[in-house]
C-alpha positions in Angstrom: 69.9 179.7 37.8 69.5 181.8 34.6 66.4 181.7 32.4 68.1 180.0 29.5 69.5 177.3 31.8 66.1 176.6 33.2 64.5 176.3 29.8 67.2 173.8 28.8 66.6 171.9 32.0 62.9 171.8 31.4 63.5 170.4 28.0 65.7 167.7 29.4 63.1 166.8 32.1 60.4 166.6 29.4 62.5 164.3 27.2 63.3 162.1 30.2 59.7 162.1 31.1 58.7 160.8 27.6 61.2 158.0 27.8 60.2 157.2 31.5 56.6 157.2 30.4 57.2 154.5 27.9 59.2 152.5 30.4 56.6 153.0 33.1 53.9 151.9 30.8 55.6 148.7 30.4 55.9 148.3 34.2 52.3 149.3 34.9 53.1 152.7 36.5 50.4 155.2 36.0 50.7 158.7 34.5 49.6 160.3 37.8 52.7 158.9 39.5 55.0 160.2 36.7 53.3 163.6 36.9 53.9 163.8 40.6 57.5 162.9 40.1 57.9 165.5 37.3 56.3 168.2 39.5 58.8 167.5 42.2 61.8 167.7 39.9 60.5 170.9 38.3 60.0 172.4 41.7 63.6 171.6 42.6 64.9 173.2 39.3 62.7 176.3 39.9 64.2 176.7 43.4 61.2 175.7 45.4 60.9 173.3 48.3 58.9 170.3 47.2 58.2 169.3 50.8 56.5 172.7 51.3 54.1 172.1 48.4 50.6 171.0 49.5 49.8 167.3 49.2 47.2 166.5 46.6 44.3 164.3 47.5 44.6 160.7 46.2 42.8 160.4 42.9 42.0 157.6 40.5 40.6 154.2 41.1 41.5 151.9 44.0 44.1 149.5 42.7 44.7 147.5 45.9 44.3 147.6 49.7 47.2 147.8 52.2 47.6 146.9 55.9 46.6 149.8 58.2 49.8 149.5 60.2 52.1 149.7 57.2 53.1 146.0 57.4 54.0 144.3 54.1 50.5 142.8 53.6 48.3 143.7 50.7 45.1 142.5 49.2 43.5 142.8 45.7 40.0 143.1 47.4 38.7 144.6 50.6 40.0 142.8 53.6 40.4 143.1 57.4 43.2 142.3 59.8 43.2 139.6 62.4 41.8 142.0 65.0 39.0 143.2 62.7 40.4 146.4 61.3 39.8 147.3 57.6 42.6 147.5 55.1 43.2 151.0 53.7 42.5 151.6 50.0 45.4 152.7 47.7 44.4 154.7 44.7 46.2 155.2 41.4 47.9 158.4 42.5 49.3 156.9 45.7 52.8 155.4 46.1 52.6 151.9 44.6 55.9 150.7 46.0 55.4 147.3 47.6 58.6 147.4 49.7 58.2 147.8 53.5 59.4 151.1 54.9 62.9 150.9 56.2 63.2 151.0 60.0 64.5 154.3 61.3 68.0 154.1 62.7 68.0 155.0 66.4 69.4 158.4 67.0 71.6 157.1 69.7 73.9 155.3 67.3 74.9 158.6 65.7 76.2 159.9 69.1 78.3 156.8 69.9 82.0 156.5 69.0 83.1 153.5 67.0 86.4 152.1 68.5 87.0 149.5 65.8 85.3 146.9 63.6 85.5 143.1 64.4 85.2 140.1 62.2 81.5 139.0 61.8 82.4 135.3 62.2 84.2 135.9 65.5 87.7 135.5 64.2 90.6 137.5 65.9 90.6 140.1 63.2 89.8 143.8 63.6 89.9 146.9 61.4 90.0 150.6 62.3 87.7 151.3 59.2 84.6 149.6 57.8 85.3 146.7 55.5 84.0 143.3 54.4 85.3 139.8 54.8 86.0 137.3 52.0 82.3 136.3 51.9 81.1 139.9 51.6 79.9 140.3 55.2 80.3 143.6 56.8 82.5 143.9 59.9 80.6 144.6 63.1 81.3 148.0 64.8 82.4 148.0 68.4 81.3 151.2 70.2 82.8 153.0 73.1 81.6 151.4 76.4 81.1 148.0 74.9 84.7 146.8 75.5 87.0 147.1 78.5 90.4 145.8 79.5 89.0 143.9 82.5 87.0 141.6 80.3 83.5 143.0 81.2 80.9 143.1 78.6 77.7 145.2 78.0 74.5 143.4 76.9 71.4 145.1 75.7 68.1 144.4 77.5 66.7 142.9 74.3 69.6 140.5 74.0 69.4 139.6 77.7 65.7 138.6 77.2 66.4 136.6 74.0 69.3 134.6 75.4 67.5 133.8 78.7 70.0 135.4 81.0 69.0 135.0 84.6 70.7 136.3 87.8 70.6 135.3 91.4 72.1 136.5 94.7 75.0 134.8 96.5 73.7 133.9 100.0 75.3 133.2 103.3 73.8 130.0 104.7 74.6 126.5 105.8 75.3 124.3 102.8 72.8 121.5 102.5 75.5 118.9 101.8 75.5 115.3 102.8 77.8 112.2 102.5 76.5 108.7 102.0 78.4 105.8 103.5 77.8 102.0 104.0 77.2 100.8 107.5 76.8 97.6 109.5 74.7 96.9 112.6 76.7 95.5 115.5 75.8 94.8 119.1 76.6 97.3 121.9 79.7 95.7 123.4 78.8 97.3 126.8 75.7 95.2 126.9 77.1 91.7 126.4 77.6 89.3 129.3 79.5 86.0 129.4 78.5 83.4 132.0 81.4 81.2 133.2 82.5 79.5 136.4 85.3 80.4 138.8 85.9 76.9 139.9 85.7 73.4 138.3 82.2 72.1 138.4 79.8 69.5 137.0 76.7 70.7 135.2 73.7 69.0 136.7 70.8 70.8 134.9 70.4 73.4 132.2 67.4 75.7 131.7 65.2 75.3 128.7 66.9 78.1 126.7 68.7 77.9 123.4 70.6 80.3 121.1 68.2 83.1 120.2 66.0 82.7 123.2 65.0 85.8 125.1 65.5 85.7 128.9 65.0 88.1 131.7 67.4 89.2 134.4 67.5 86.7 137.3 66.2 83.7 135.4 68.0 80.4 136.2 70.4 79.1 133.6 72.1 76.1 135.2 72.6 74.2 138.4 76.0 72.7 139.2 78.1 70.8 141.7 81.6 72.0 142.5 83.7 70.3 145.2 85.5 73.5 146.0 82.3 75.5 146.3 80.7 72.6 148.5 83.8 72.7 150.9 83.5 76.5 151.2 79.7 76.2 151.9 80.3 73.6 154.6 82.8 75.8 156.4 80.4 78.7 156.1 77.5 76.7 157.6 79.7 75.5 160.5 80.6 79.0 161.4 77.0 80.1 161.4 75.9 77.2 163.6 78.7 77.5 166.1 78.9 81.2 166.4 75.4 82.2 165.3 76.7 84.7 162.9 78.4 85.0 159.5 82.1 85.3 159.3 83.2 87.9 156.8 86.0 85.7 155.5 83.8 82.7 154.8 81.2 84.8 153.0 83.8 86.5 151.0 85.2 83.2 149.9 81.9 82.1 148.6 81.4 85.3 146.7 84.8 84.9 145.1 83.8 81.5 143.9 80.8 83.0 142.1 78.0 81.9 144.5 75.1 84.4 144.1 74.5 86.6 147.2 70.8 85.5 147.6 71.9 81.9 147.7 74.4 82.7 150.5 71.7 84.5 152.5 69.3 81.6 152.1 71.9 79.1 153.3 72.8 81.4 156.3 69.1 81.6 157.2 68.3 77.9 156.9 71.7 76.7 158.3 71.9 74.0 155.7 74.6 73.6 153.1 73.2 73.0 149.5 75.0 70.6 147.2 73.6 72.1 144.0 74.3 75.7 143.3 72.0 77.6 140.8 73.5 80.2 138.3 71.2 83.1 137.3 71.1 85.4 134.2 72.9 88.6 135.0 70.8 90.7 132.5 67.8 90.6 130.3 68.5 89.9 126.6 69.0 87.4 123.9 71.1 84.2 124.2 73.8 84.5 121.6 75.6 81.3 122.6 74.9 78.3 124.7 77.8 76.0 125.5 76.4 74.4 128.7 75.3 70.7 128.4 73.9 68.6 131.2 76.4 66.3 132.8 79.5 68.1 131.4 82.5 68.9 133.4 83.2 72.7 133.1 86.6 74.0 134.0 87.1 77.4 135.7 86.8 80.2 133.1 85.0 78.1 130.5 82.1 80.0 128.8 78.7 78.5 129.4 76.5 81.3 127.9 76.7 84.6 126.1 73.8 87.0 126.6 73.3 90.4 124.8 71.0 93.2 125.6 69.7 94.4 122.1 67.6 97.4 123.3 70.4 99.6 121.9 72.6 98.7 118.9 75.5 100.4 117.1 75.8 101.2 113.4 79.5 101.3 112.2 79.8 103.4 109.0 83.0 103.6 106.9 83.8 106.9 105.2 86.6 107.8 102.8 89.8 109.3 104.3 89.3 112.5 102.4 85.9 113.2 104.1 86.9 112.6 107.7 88.0 116.3 108.2 84.5 117.5 107.4 82.8 115.2 110.0 82.6 116.0 113.7 81.2 114.1 116.6 77.6 114.9 117.3 76.7 115.5 113.6 73.3 114.4 112.6 72.9 111.3 110.5 70.0 109.4 108.8 70.1 105.7 108.8 68.0 103.6 106.5 67.8 99.8 106.0 66.9 97.8 102.9 64.8 95.3 104.9 62.9 97.9 106.9 60.2 100.1 105.4 59.4 103.6 106.7 61.3 106.8 107.3 65.0 106.6 108.1 66.1 106.6 111.7 67.7 109.8 112.9 70.8 109.6 115.2 74.1 111.3 115.8 77.7 110.3 115.5 78.8 109.0 118.9 82.4 108.2 118.2 85.0 108.7 115.4 87.5 105.8 115.6 91.1 107.0 115.8 92.6 104.7 113.1 92.1 104.0 109.4 91.8 100.7 107.6 95.1 100.1 105.8 93.5 98.3 102.9 90.5 100.4 102.2 91.8 103.8 103.5 88.5 104.4 105.3 87.7 105.6 108.8 84.9 104.2 111.0 82.1 106.1 112.7 79.9 104.8 115.4 76.2 105.7 115.6 74.1 104.6 118.6 70.4 103.7 117.8 67.6 102.6 120.1 66.1 99.2 119.3 63.3 98.7 121.7 61.3 96.3 119.4 64.4 94.3 118.3 63.9 95.0 114.6 67.6 95.9 114.1 69.6 92.8 114.1 73.4 92.3 114.2 75.2 92.3 110.8 72.3 94.1 108.9 73.5 96.4 106.1 72.7 100.1 106.6 72.8 103.2 104.4 74.1 106.1 106.4 73.6 109.7 105.2 75.8 112.1 107.2 74.7 115.8 107.2 77.7 118.1 106.6 78.2 121.9 106.4 76.4 123.2 109.5 78.6 126.4 109.3 77.1 129.2 107.1 79.1 129.7 103.9 78.8 131.9 100.7 77.0 129.8 98.1 75.6 130.1 94.6 73.7 127.7 92.3 75.9 125.1 90.6 74.7 126.4 87.2 76.4 129.8 87.9 79.8 128.2 87.9 81.8 127.7 84.7 84.2 124.9 85.5 86.6 123.9 82.7 88.8 121.8 84.9 91.7 124.2 85.2 89.6 127.3 86.0 86.4 128.1 87.8 84.6 131.4 86.9 81.3 133.0 87.8 79.7 136.0 85.9 79.1 139.0 88.2 76.1 141.2 87.4 77.5 144.8 87.7 74.1 146.4 86.8 73.0 148.4 83.8 73.5 145.5 81.5 77.2 145.0 82.4 78.7 141.7 83.3 82.2 140.7 84.4 83.8 137.2 84.6 85.4 136.6 88.0 87.7 133.6 89.0 86.6 131.9 92.1 87.7 129.1 94.5 85.1 126.4 95.1 84.4 124.5 98.3 81.8 121.9 99.0 78.6 121.1 97.1 75.1 120.0 98.1 71.5 120.6 97.4 72.2 122.1 93.9 74.5 124.7 95.5 78.2 125.2 95.6 80.4 126.9 98.2 82.4 129.9 97.0 85.6 130.3 99.1 87.0 133.4 97.4 85.9 135.6 94.6 82.3 136.3 95.5 80.8 137.9 98.6 77.3 137.5 100.1 74.9 139.8 98.3 76.7 139.8 95.0 74.5 139.0 92.0 75.7 136.3 89.6 74.4 135.0 86.3 72.8 131.6 86.9 71.8 130.8 83.3 73.4 131.4 79.9 76.7 131.9 81.6 78.7 130.4 78.6 77.3 133.0 76.2 78.4 136.0 78.3 81.7 134.3 79.1 82.4 133.7 75.4 81.5 137.2 74.4 83.7 138.6 77.2 86.7 136.6 76.1 86.2 137.6 72.5 85.9 141.3 73.4 89.1 141.1 75.5 91.0 139.4 72.7 89.7 141.9 70.1 90.6 144.9 72.3 94.1 143.6 72.6 94.4 143.3 68.8 92.6 146.6 67.9 95.3 149.0 69.1 98.2 147.6 67.0 96.0 147.2 63.9 94.6 150.8 64.2 98.1 152.3 64.0 98.9 150.4 60.7 
C-alpha cells in the first residue's frame, strides 16, 4: 500500500471513528473500546498482525461481574457461584458483549462427506445442496456412513443415552411358558366297586351304612337268603359229611354263586349249612350308593351298593385343540382349587385322551393326584396350569419385538452405535419372553427398549437414500 493511500485510509478511519463515537455514546460503549477497535483497524491497514500485538492490561472502573466459567450469567455487584467461586470483574476496557461465546464446531464435521440433505420435518424430500423448506428451516445434512441400503442406522452415544436405548442378549434356554385350563375332579374309575348278587335272593339285614359312609375292607354289608345258594350249600355239606372232604365241583359252584371263601371254609369246618349268607365290603372307601333295603327281593345282577376308594382321584382338564401339539404325557402341572387354601398341588399328565369334543373343540387330559385326607371331592372345579416349553429355544424379551400384525422385527445391535432391523419368525411366549424361530441366533444383542425410535429412523433413512440418487442428478 502506497503512502498516499494509507493517509487516505487513515482519514476515512478517523471519520468513521467520529461517527462511531457518537453512536457508541448513545449505546453506552466506552471510548476505550473504540480506541482498541481503531488500533486493530489501523494495524491491519499498516500491514501488521493485530493478533501479534501485545494485549493491554484491562483499565478503567469495574462495570459488572461475569461468571468465571463464561456462562451467560452477570451481576451488577460482587457475587459468587453456587459452588462458592467468585465472579470475575469486567472493567471498562474489556469486551462488553453480553452474548455467550459460540460453541466451537467439532473438527470431525469438516472431514465428513455430506451425501445429501433431508427434510427437517421428516418428509420424503431430499436435496443435493443446502436449502430451506417453506417455513425457513434448514435441511439436515446426511453424512457418509449414516445411511446404507440395508436399512441400518448409526446413532451417536449421546443420542443413545437421551432416548433410553437399552440392549440385551438373545439366550438359548427353556421358555417359561404355561397354559391354563379348567379342570374337574372325578373318581378313579379303577377304584370303584359295585356289590350285586349272582342269584335271586331275599335281603334279611342291612348294615348301618348310608350314602357317604366310610367303611373298611371286609366289613359286613348285608345278610341274605337265596334258595339256589341254600341248595348248593346243602349239597356241599352232604359231600363233606359223607366223604370227609370237599369236592372241588361243589366248592366251585358256591364260589360261582358269590359265596365268600371264608364262609365256605367255616361251613366245611363246622359241617353245618347256614341259611343266611353274609356279604362283605370288597374294599375300603366311601359308600356312593345304597340300594339294599331289608326284606327286599333282589334279582341276580341288581346293584346293592357302590363303593369308591378316594385315596387317589383324577383331574380332567380341557385344553384347546390348537394347544394339544405342545403338550406331552408326563408334563408337569400345577392344580389349584378355589375351595382349598395353600400352595397348588403338583402333578403330571398321566393320559391324553385320543378324541376331541365335537362341540367345544377341546381335548381332555388326565392328571392323577393323591388324596389321602379326602379333601378333594368329586365334581370340584380345578384351575390347571400346564408347564410348556421344556426344550431350550432362542428367546428375547417381548419388548424387543416390533409386531405390527403383518411383520415382526427386532433391532440388532451391530456395535459401534450401528443398528439394523431384522425380520423374525416368532414362536411361543411366556414369562415376558418370546421365542425367535428364525432371524436371530443365541448370543446376538438386540434392542430391548426405544425400538420404535430406531426402526422409524432406519425406515426414513432407507426411503431418503432411495430418493437421494435421482434428485442429485437433476
